C-alpha positions in Angstrom: 0.0 0.0 0.0 2.8 2.4 0.9 4.7 1.6 -2.4 1.5 2.3 -4.3 1.2 5.7 -2.6 4.8 6.6 -3.5 4.2 5.5 -7.2 1.2 7.7 -7.4 2.6 10.8 -5.6 6.4 10.7 -6.2 6.1 13.9 -8.4 4.7 15.7 -5.3 7.4 14.1 -3.2 10.0 15.4 -5.6 8.7 18.9 -5.1 8.8 18.5 -1.4 12.4 17.2 -1.6 13.4 20.3 -3.6 11.7 22.7 -1.1 13.3 20.9 1.8 16.8 21.1 0.2 16.3 24.8 -0.6 15.3 25.4 3.1 18.3 23.4 4.2 20.7 25.6 2.2 19.1 28.7 3.7 19.5 27.4 7.2 23.0 25.9 6.7 24.5 29.1 5.2 24.0 32.7 5.8 22.9 33.7 2.3 23.0 37.4 3.1 26.7 37.2 4.0 27.4 35.1 0.9 25.8 37.7 -1.3 26.8 40.8 0.7 28.2 43.6 -1.3 32.0 43.7 -1.4 32.2 40.6 0.8 31.1 37.4 -0.8 32.6 36.4 -4.2 29.1 36.0 -5.7 28.3 39.6 -4.9 30.3 40.5 -8.0 27.9 38.4 -10.0 24.6 38.7 -8.2 24.8 42.4 -7.3 21.5 44.1 -6.5 21.1 45.6 -10.0 21.8 42.3 -11.6 19.2 40.6 -9.3 16.7 43.3 -10.2 17.1 42.6 -13.9 16.9 38.9 -13.4 13.6 39.5 -11.5 12.3 41.5 -14.4 13.2 38.5 -16.7 11.3 36.1 -14.4 8.3 38.5 -14.4 8.3 38.8 -18.2 8.6 35.0 -18.6 5.7 34.3 -16.2 3.4 36.8 -17.9 4.4 35.7 -21.4 3.9 32.0 -20.5 0.4 33.0 -19.3 -0.6 33.4 -22.9 0.1 29.7 -23.3 -1.4 28.6 -20.0 -4.2 26.5 -21.4 -1.8 24.6 -23.8 0.7 24.3 -21.0 -1.8 23.0 -18.5 -3.0 20.4 -21.0 0.6 19.3 -21.6 1.2 19.0 -17.9 -2.0 16.9 -17.4 -0.9 14.6 -20.2 2.4 13.8 -18.5 2.9 10.2 -17.4 5.2 10.5 -14.5 8.0 7.9 -14.3 10.5 7.4 -11.5 14.1 7.1 -12.7 16.6 6.1 -10.0 19.7 7.1 -12.0 18.5 10.7 -12.3 17.5 10.7 -8.7 21.1 9.7 -7.7 22.5 12.3 -10.0 20.3 14.8 -8.3 21.6 14.1 -4.8 25.2 14.1 -6.1 24.6 17.5 -7.6 23.0 18.8 -4.4 25.9 17.6 -2.3 28.4 19.3 -4.7 26.3 22.4 -4.4 26.5 22.3 -0.6 30.3 21.7 -0.7 31.0 24.6 -3.1 28.5 26.8 -1.1 30.5 26.2 2.0 33.5 27.9 0.2 31.5 31.0 -0.4 31.8 32.2 3.2 33.2 35.8 3.4 36.2 34.7 5.3 37.3 32.3 2.6 40.4 33.3 0.7 39.5 32.8 -2.9 42.0 31.4 -5.3 42.9 33.5 -8.3 43.1 32.6 -12.0 41.5 29.6 -13.6 40.8 27.9 -10.3 38.7 30.8 -9.1 36.6 30.8 -12.3 36.2 27.0 -11.9 34.7 27.4 -8.4 32.2 30.0 -9.7 31.3 27.9 -12.7 31.0 24.8 -10.5 28.6 26.5 -8.1 26.3 27.7 -10.9 26.5 24.4 -12.7 25.8 22.3 -9.6 22.8 24.5 -8.7 21.4 24.1 -12.2 22.2 20.4 -12.4 20.6 19.2 -9.1 17.3 20.9 -10.1 17.3 19.6 -13.6 18.2 16.1 -12.4 15.2 16.1 -10.1 12.9 17.0 -12.9 14.4 14.3 -15.1 13.9 11.8 -12.2 10.1 12.1 -12.5 9.3 13.5 -16.0 10.0 11.8 -19.4 12.3 13.7 -21.7 9.7 13.8 -24.4 7.2 15.5 -22.0 9.9 18.1 -21.1 10.5 18.6 -24.9 6.7 19.2 -25.5 6.6 21.8 -22.7 9.7 23.6 -24.1 8.1 23.7 -27.5 4.9 25.3 -26.1 6.8 28.0 -24.2 9.6 28.6 -26.8 7.9 31.7 -28.2 7.1 33.3 -24.9 10.6 32.6 -23.7 12.1 34.4 -26.8 9.7 37.3 -26.3 10.5 37.6 -22.6 14.3 37.3 -23.2 14.1 40.0 -25.9 12.1 42.3 -23.7 14.4 41.8 -20.7 17.4 42.4 -22.9 16.0 45.7 -24.2 15.3 46.7 -20.6 18.8 45.6 -19.6 20.4 47.7 -22.3 18.1 50.7 -21.7 19.2 50.7 -18.0 22.9 50.7 -19.1 22.2 53.6 -21.6 20.6 55.6 -18.9 23.5 54.9 -16.5 25.9 56.2 -19.1 23.8 59.4 -19.4 23.2 59.7 -15.7 25.0 63.0 -15.4 22.6 64.5 -18.0 19.6 63.0 -16.1 21.1 64.4 -12.9 21.6 67.9 -14.3 18.1 68.0 -15.6 16.7 66.7 -12.3 18.9 69.0 -10.3 17.7 72.1 -12.2 14.1 71.1 -11.9 14.3 70.6 -8.2 16.1 73.9 -7.7 13.3 75.7 -9.6 10.6 74.1 -7.4 12.5 74.8 -4.2 12.8 78.5 -5.0 9.0 78.6 -5.0 9.1 77.5 -1.3 12.3 78.8 0.2 13.8 82.2 0.0 17.4 80.7 0.2 18.3 77.7 -1.7 21.9 76.4 -1.6 23.3 74.6 -4.6 26.6 73.0 -5.7 26.2 72.1 -9.3 29.5 70.3 -9.6 28.7 67.8 -6.7 24.9 67.8 -7.4 24.2 69.0 -3.8 21.1 71.0 -3.1 19.0 72.1 -0.2 18.5 74.8 2.4 20.9 76.1 5.1 19.4 73.5 7.6 19.0 70.4 5.3 20.9 69.4 2.1 21.0 66.3 -0.1 23.2 65.0 -2.8 21.4 63.8 -5.9 23.2 60.6 -6.7 22.8 58.7 -10.0 20.2 56.5 -8.3 18.1 59.6 -7.7 18.3 60.9 -11.2 15.3 58.8 -12.2 16.6 56.1 -14.4 15.8 53.3 -12.0 12.2 54.4 -11.8 12.0 54.8 -15.5 13.4 51.4 -16.0 10.9 49.8 -13.6 7.9 51.6 -15.0 9.0 50.8 -18.5 9.2 47.1 -17.7 5.7 47.3 -16.1 4.2 49.0 -19.1 5.7 46.5 -21.6 4.4 43.6 -19.6 1.0 45.3 -19.3 0.8 45.9 -23.0 1.6 42.2 -23.6 -0.9 41.0 -21.1 -3.8 43.2 -22.4 -2.7 43.2 -26.1 -6.1 42.0 -27.2 -8.0 44.7 -25.3 -5.9 47.7 -26.5 -5.7 49.3 -29.9 -2.2 49.2 -31.5 0.0 51.0 -32.4 -1.9 53.7 -30.3 -1.4 51.7 -27.1 2.4 52.1 -27.4 2.0 55.7 -26.4 1.5 54.4 -22.8 5.3 53.9 -22.7 6.4 57.5 -23.2 3.4 58.7 -21.1 4.5 56.4 -18.2 8.2 57.4 -18.5 7.4 61.1 -18.4 5.0 60.7 -15.4 7.5 58.7 -13.3 10.3 61.2 -14.0 8.0 64.1 -12.9 7.1 62.2 -9.8 10.8 61.7 -9.1 11.4 65.5 -9.2 8.5 66.0 -6.8 9.9 63.3 -4.6 13.2 64.9 -4.2 11.6 68.4 -3.7 9.3 67.0 -1.0 12.1 65.2 0.7 14.0 68.4 1.1 10.9 70.3 2.4 10.3 67.6 5.0 13.9 67.6 6.1 14.1 71.3 6.3 10.7 72.1 8.0 9.5 68.9 9.7 12.0 66.3 10.6 15.4 65.2 9.1 14.9 61.7 10.5 11.5 61.3 8.8 12.9 62.6 5.5 16.0 60.3 5.5 14.7 57.2 7.2 11.0 57.3 6.2 10.1 59.3 3.2 13.2 58.6 1.2 12.8 54.8 1.5 9.1 54.8 0.5 8.5 57.7 -1.8 9.9 55.8 -4.9 7.5 52.9 -4.4 4.6 55.2 -3.8 5.4 57.0 -7.1 5.8 53.7 -8.9 2.4 52.3 -7.6 0.7 55.7 -8.3 1.9 55.7 -12.0 1.1 52.0 -12.4 -2.4 52.5 -11.3 -2.8 55.6 -13.4 -1.6 53.7 -16.5 -4.0 50.8 -15.8 -6.9 53.2 -15.2 -6.2 55.4 -18.3 -5.2 52.7 -20.8 -8.7 51.2 -21.5 -10.2 54.8 -21.6 -7.6 56.2 -24.0 -6.6 53.2 -26.1 -9.3 50.6 -25.4 -10.5 48.4 -28.3 -14.2 49.3 -28.2 -15.1 46.8 -30.8 -14.5 44.1 -28.2 -17.0 45.5 -25.7 -20.0 43.2 -26.0 -20.5 42.4 -22.3 -23.8 43.2 -20.7 -23.6 46.2 -18.5 -25.0 44.5 -15.4 -22.6 41.6 -15.8 -19.7 44.0 -16.3 -20.6 46.0 -13.1 -21.0 42.7 -11.2 -17.5 41.5 -12.3 -16.1 44.9 -11.5 -17.6 45.0 -8.0 -16.1 41.5 -7.3 -12.7 42.6 -8.4 -12.9 45.8 -6.4 -14.0 43.8 -3.3 -11.0 41.4 -3.7 -8.3 43.9 -4.1 -9.4 47.0 -2.1 -8.6 45.7 1.4 -5.0 44.7 0.5 -4.4 47.9 -1.6 -5.5 50.0 1.4 -3.3 48.0 3.7 -0.3 48.4 1.5 -1.0 52.1 0.9 -1.4 52.9 4.6 1.8 50.9 5.4 3.8 53.0 2.9 2.3 56.3 4.0 2.9 55.6 7.7 6.5 54.5 6.9 7.1 57.6 4.7 5.8 60.2 7.1 6.5 58.8 10.6 9.6 57.8 12.4 8.1 54.6 13.8 5.4 53.3 11.5 4.5 50.3 13.7 3.0 52.7 16.3 0.3 53.5 13.7 -0.6 49.9 13.1 -4.0 50.3 14.7 -4.9 53.0 12.2 -4.3 50.6 9.3 -6.4 47.8 10.9 -9.3 50.1 11.8 -9.5 51.5 8.2 -9.2 48.0 6.5 -11.6 46.5 9.0 -14.2 49.0 8.1 -13.7 48.3 4.3 -14.1 44.6 5.0 -17.2 45.1 7.0 -18.8 47.3 4.3 -18.3 44.5 1.8 -19.2 41.6 4.1 -22.1 40.6 1.8 -19.7 40.0 -1.0 -17.2 38.1 1.1 -19.9 35.8 2.5 -20.4 34.4 -1.0 -16.8 33.4 -1.4 -15.5 32.7 2.1 -17.7 30.0 3.6 -17.7 26.4 5.0 -14.0 25.8 5.5 -12.6 22.3 5.8 -10.0 20.7 8.2 -7.2 21.1 5.6 -6.8 24.8 6.5 -5.9 23.9 10.1 -3.2 21.4 9.1 -1.7 23.8 6.4 -1.6 26.6 9.0 0.3 24.5 11.4 2.7 23.4 8.7 3.4 27.1 7.8 3.9 27.9 11.5 6.5 25.2 11.9 8.4 26.4 8.8 8.3 29.9 10.2 9.7 28.7 13.5 12.6 27.0 11.8 13.4 30.2 10.0 13.3 32.2 13.2 15.5 29.8 15.0 18.6 31.5 13.5 17.5 35.1 14.4 19.4 36.7 17.3 17.8 38.6 20.2 14.4 37.2 19.3 13.1 37.8 22.8 13.6 41.6 22.8 10.6 43.9 22.4 11.3 46.9 20.2 12.3 50.1 22.1 9.4 52.1 20.9 7.0 49.5 22.4 8.9 49.6 25.8 8.6 53.4 25.9 4.9 53.4 24.9 2.4 54.5 27.6 0.9 51.6 29.5 -2.6 52.6 28.7 -1.9 52.6 24.9 0.1 49.3 25.1 -2.9 47.1 25.7 -4.9 48.9 23.0 -2.0 48.6 20.5 -1.4 44.9 21.3 -5.1 44.0 21.0 -5.4 45.6 17.6 -2.1 44.2 16.5 -3.3 40.7 17.3 -6.7 41.4 15.7 -4.9 42.6 12.6 -2.5 39.7 12.5 -5.1 36.9 12.9 -8.2 38.4 11.2 -7.7 41.4 9.1 -4.4 40.6 7.4 -5.3 37.0 6.5 -8.6 38.1 4.9 -7.0 41.1 3.0 -4.0 39.1 1.7 -5.9 36.0 0.8 -8.6 37.9 -1.0 -5.9 39.6 -3.1 -3.3 36.8 -3.7 -5.5 33.7 -3.7 -8.7 35.3 -4.6 -7.6 37.7 -7.3 -4.0 37.2 -8.4 -4.2 33.4 -8.5 -7.3 33.4 -10.6 -6.2 36.3 -12.8 -2.9 34.6 -13.7 -4.6 31.3 -14.3 -7.2 33.0 -16.6 -10.1 31.8 -14.4 -13.2 34.0 -14.3 -13.1 36.0 -11.0 -16.8 35.4 -10.5 -16.3 31.6 -10.2 -13.2 31.6 -7.9 -12.7 27.8 -8.4 -9.0 27.0 -8.3 -9.1 23.2 -8.3 -7.8 23.3 -11.9 -5.3 26.2 -11.8 -2.0 26.0 -13.5 1.4 25.4 -11.9 2.5 28.8 -13.3 -0.3 30.6 -11.4 0.6 28.8 -8.2 4.3 29.7 -8.2 4.0 33.2 -9.6 1.2 34.3 -7.2 3.1 32.7 -4.3 6.4 34.5 -5.3 4.6 37.8 -5.4 3.1 37.1 -2.0 6.6 36.3 -0.7 8.3 39.4 -2.1 6.1 41.6 0.1 7.5 40.0 3.2 10.9 40.5 4.9 11.7 36.8 4.8 10.5 36.3 1.2 11.8 32.7 0.8 9.8 31.4 3.7 6.8 33.6 2.9 6.8 32.2 -0.7 6.6 28.7 0.7 3.8 29.8 2.9 2.0 31.3 -0.1 2.3 27.9 -1.9 0.9 26.2 1.2 -2.1 28.6 1.3 -2.7 28.0 -2.4 -2.6 24.2 -1.8 -5.2 24.6 1.0 -7.5 26.4 -1.4 -6.7 24.0 -4.2 -7.8 20.9 -2.2 -11.4 22.1 -1.9 -11.6 25.0 -4.4 -12.6 27.3 -1.5 -11.0 30.5 -0.6 -12.1 29.9 3.0 -9.5 27.2 3.5 -6.6 29.6 2.5 -8.0 32.2 4.9 -8.2 29.6 7.7 -4.7 28.3 7.1 -3.4 31.9 7.2 -5.4 32.6 10.3 -4.1 29.5 12.1 -0.4 30.3 11.2 -0.7 33.9 12.3 -2.5 33.0 15.5 0.3 30.6 16.5 2.8 33.2 15.7 0.9 35.7 17.9 1.1 33.1 20.7 4.9 33.0 20.3 5.2 36.8 20.5 2.8 37.5 23.4 3.3 34.2 25.3 7.0 33.6 24.8 8.3 37.1 23.9 9.6 36.1 20.4 9.1 39.6 18.9 11.0 38.9 15.7 8.1 36.7 14.5 6.3 40.1 13.9 9.2 41.7 12.0 
């Protein structure tokens, strides 16, 4: 009976093995030190900008493959999984080679020079690639892999081409960063003179400000990073909604978006100096500076998505009954609004306050009100959960505990909480727990499992049945979920687990319950055992 179980489920066991191995690598080695700038050898290869471009490639690939989701899903369903021991053995050999070479990547290791140094780097990359490929070959026939590659060959080429253009555009803008800086510098100076009677400038060093607060406009502040990011977003948006937009008219979205994000960058620098000079230098540097760029990006992104169908929509395709269209729009709004509000309030409180966590109750009160106002909609999609949500929630909690085991000073409450008045501590703590175990699970699951998962899988939002979703939708929506958390690797695995809970029954309620159970157990660790880093 046990052997029959393994034969029927070894493809899932293989995925479990891969996840376990990736977790083992994360726990065995301090990846942050390995990839730390100017420390680990790999930092020269996987520097932040390179990682950002690779992430753009992955996003482009996922969205492009989405156009082939139905064919890809059919090909995956047609696979006859076969266990091949030799490939499995090669997988474990590759994994152990990866571990051995990874152990040499510690920052204290004295790297050899010349050919041996290049051999170590090549061996690390090759072993990482080989142990993953060998595991795939251990369960999938080669002809099935070939069929899948044929299906996605065109999206891969389109994605690679798009990412290459973005990559080259970023380099071009870096070469011209002084011109961008000069233009940004002069624009900021012009705006500041409308507010301050005395503006100090050093054109040669790109330093500008007031007698009490000055900043240097580095190349990162010249606007090219924001332009590259919004350019990538618009290209992907045009690809995803290519049938709904008129072309070549829709291509005008690209220059419109680039101009908007550049203007927002000028406003961002100007407001930064105003806050630093007249309100608080700490808020300007540690709050507003870190969040304003993302606020601008989200603002321009939403503006583009709102304006695109109005300006460049293909009106010949509009045959949907108005009542059905409004019903679908109401459902989409109900799914995304709580999370968007939660994210927006988090960014705003971080940008304009010294300690954003103090304002956590404000976020929960606002989002709770929105959820309550739409409770009639949520009752239709969050109902009758099963026991699977409980077990998945416990699993996520255990994984989170393993990740937290390596964190130092986990029993220390933050200083701002210690200094908080006793009367407010109880209120803050009650709303923090309420937000963690009720509001956040509902808001995040509505967005990621209710909206994103279905959107990527091309399932009608009105149905919300995810029992037949694609693997691409699972992994991409879970990755997006993970990237919004500090420990994104563990959060991505948690996202996969929540998606699995929903998949088993086709009910969003099971994902919400799993999230609720995991966060409830985490709250117990914080309040009962003082493990405050669980809430970081």
